[in-house]
C-alpha positions in Angstrom: -30.1 -10.9 -34.4 -31.0 -9.4 -30.8 -27.1 -9.6 -30.0 -26.2 -7.4 -32.6 -28.9 -4.9 -32.3 -28.2 -4.5 -28.7 -24.7 -3.7 -29.5 -25.6 -1.1 -31.9 -27.6 0.5 -29.7 -25.1 0.8 -27.3 -22.3 2.0 -29.4 -25.5 4.6 -30.7 -26.0 5.7 -27.1 -21.9 5.9 -26.3 -21.5 7.9 -29.5 -24.5 10.7 -28.6 -22.7 10.8 -25.1 -19.7 11.6 -26.4 -20.9 14.5 -28.9 -22.9 15.5 -26.1 -20.3 16.0 -23.9 -17.8 17.3 -26.6 -20.1 19.9 -27.8 -18.6 22.2 -24.9 -15.5 23.6 -25.5 -14.4 23.5 -21.8 -15.3 20.0 -21.4 -12.8 19.3 -25.1 -10.3 21.1 -22.9 -10.6 19.3 -20.2 -10.3 15.9 -22.3 -7.5 17.3 -24.1 -5.6 18.3 -21.0 -6.5 14.4 -19.2 -5.2 12.7 -22.4 -2.1 14.5 -22.8 -1.4 14.1 -19.1 -1.9 10.4 -19.6 0.6 10.4 -22.6 3.4 12.0 -20.6 2.9 9.8 -17.6 2.6 6.6 -19.8 6.0 7.9 -21.8 7.7 8.5 -18.5 7.1 5.0 -17.0 7.7 3.2 -20.6 11.3 5.0 -20.4 12.0 4.1 -16.7 11.9 0.3 -18.0 14.3 0.7 -20.4 17.0 1.6 -17.8 18.4 -1.2 -15.9 18.0 -0.8 -11.9 21.2 -0.3 -10.2 21.9 -0.7 -6.6 21.7 3.2 -5.7 18.4 3.6 -7.7 16.7 0.4 -6.1 17.6 1.5 -2.7 14.6 2.3 -1.0 12.1 0.9 -3.9 11.9 -2.6 -3.8 10.8 -4.9 -6.9 8.1 -6.9 -5.6 9.4 -10.4 -8.1 13.1 -9.6 -6.6 13.0 -12.8 -4.3 16.3 -12.0 -2.4 15.5 -8.5 -1.7 12.4 -9.0 -0.6 13.4 -12.4 1.4 16.1 -9.8 3.0 13.3 -6.5 4.0 11.3 -9.5 5.4 14.0 -10.8 7.8 14.7 -7.2 8.4 11.4 -6.5 9.8 11.2 -9.7 11.9 14.3 -9.0 13.4 13.0 -5.7 14.3 9.5 -7.1 15.6 11.1 -9.4 17.4 13.2 -7.2 19.1 10.5 -5.1 20.2 8.5 -7.9 21.3 11.1 -9.0 23.6 11.3 -5.7 25.0 7.8 -5.2 25.7 7.1 -8.7 27.1 10.2 -8.4 29.3 9.3 -5.4 30.3 5.1 -6.3 31.3 6.5 -9.6 32.7 8.8 -7.9 35.1 6.0 -5.3 36.5 3.9 -8.8 36.9 6.5 -9.9 39.1 6.7 -7.0 41.2 3.7 -6.6 41.3 2.6 -10.5 42.6 5.6 -10.0 44.6 3.9 -6.9 46.5 0.5 -8.6 46.6 2.3 -11.7 48.5 3.6 -9.3 50.9 0.6 -7.8 51.2 -1.2 -10.4 51.7 1.4 -12.1 54.4 1.4 -9.2 56.6 -2.6 -9.0 57.1 -2.6 -12.4 57.7 0.2 -11.8 60.5 -1.6 -9.4 62.1 
């Protein structure tokens, strides 16, 4: 019994709030514009889902459920990351080797003097 009473109070509160909000003409106009925009977006989305995707329309917009395409994108990303890491790490190693050689030369000259 208490559940039904709470629901009816909730519905009555929502109805009173909606009446108070929509009593102003500018609020009604805003709601109507928002509703029409939403309706247009939904219709556009539904229309776009009706067409089969070709390779030219699919370019740049991979489907999350297309496993082959996602694997290809993932492998491509890993290749570029691996290339970048190899380049940066090889430069860092070369700098470390050069600085270590210079440090060894400096210590041997100071020890010899």
